[in-house]
C-alpha positions in Angstrom: 13.8 -1.4 -4.3 11.5 -4.3 -3.4 8.1 -4.6 -5.0 5.1 -6.8 -4.4 1.7 -7.3 -6.1 -0.9 -7.5 -3.4 -4.6 -8.4 -3.9 -6.7 -6.2 -1.6 -9.1 -8.6 0.3 -10.3 -6.3 3.1 -14.0 -5.5 2.7 -13.4 -1.7 2.6 -10.8 -2.0 -0.2 -8.0 0.6 0.1 -10.2 3.2 1.7 -10.8 4.5 5.3 -9.1 2.4 7.9 -6.8 0.3 5.6 -5.7 3.5 3.8 -5.0 5.3 7.1 -3.0 2.3 8.4 -1.0 2.1 5.2 -0.1 5.8 5.5 1.0 5.3 9.1 3.3 2.4 8.1 4.7 4.5 5.2 5.4 7.4 7.6 7.3 5.1 10.0 9.5 3.8 7.2 12.8 5.7 6.7 12.7 5.1 2.9 10.1 5.7 0.2 6.9 3.7 -0.2 4.8 3.9 -3.4 1.6 2.3 -4.5 0.2 2.0 -7.9 -3.0 0.6 -9.3 -5.1 0.6 -12.5 -2.0 1.3 -14.6 -1.7 4.8 -13.2 1.4 6.5 -12.0 2.5 5.6 -8.5 1.5 7.6 -5.5 3.3 8.3 -2.3 1.9 5.9 0.3 2.5 8.5 3.0 -0.2 10.7 1.4 -3.7 9.8 2.4 -5.1 11.8 -0.5 -2.8 10.0 -3.0 -3.8 6.6 -1.6 -7.5 7.4 -1.5 -7.5 8.7 -5.1 -6.4 5.2 -6.4 -9.9 4.0 -5.7 -8.9 0.4 -5.1 -11.9 -1.9 -4.3 -11.9 -5.4 -2.7 -10.5 -8.0 -5.1 -8.3 -5.5 -7.0 -4.5 -5.6 -7.0 -2.0 -3.0 -6.2 1.8 -2.9 -6.7 3.7 -1.7 -3.6 7.3 -0.6 -4.0 9.5 0.0 -0.9 13.0 1.4 -0.9 15.2 1.5 2.1 16.2 -0.7 5.0 13.7 -3.3 6.1 11.9 -3.1 2.8 10.9 -6.8 2.7 9.7 -6.7 6.3 7.5 -3.6 5.5 6.1 -5.4 2.5 5.1 -8.3 4.7 3.3 -5.9 7.1 1.5 -4.2 4.2 0.5 -7.5 2.7 -0.9 -8.6 6.0 -2.9 -5.4 6.3 -4.4 -5.5 2.8 -4.7 -9.2 2.4 -5.1 -10.7 5.9 -6.3 -14.1 4.7 
């Protein structure tokens, strides 16, 4: 399993469009994708409700864990989505 800490820099935080795009990426991946924030238990990144309940605002960090083939490439895509700087 590959993990990465990502600081969310998009103005919306992990809400609306960024959350929907994260869910889409997770659905495309053949393995598991989890996100955790605020010291809470991880949520399935393929669940829009799970991702939205994290309540991540701009400037806050999340830990994304990806298991399966292409994990590092997917982490790169998720990093670019949430922290496009």
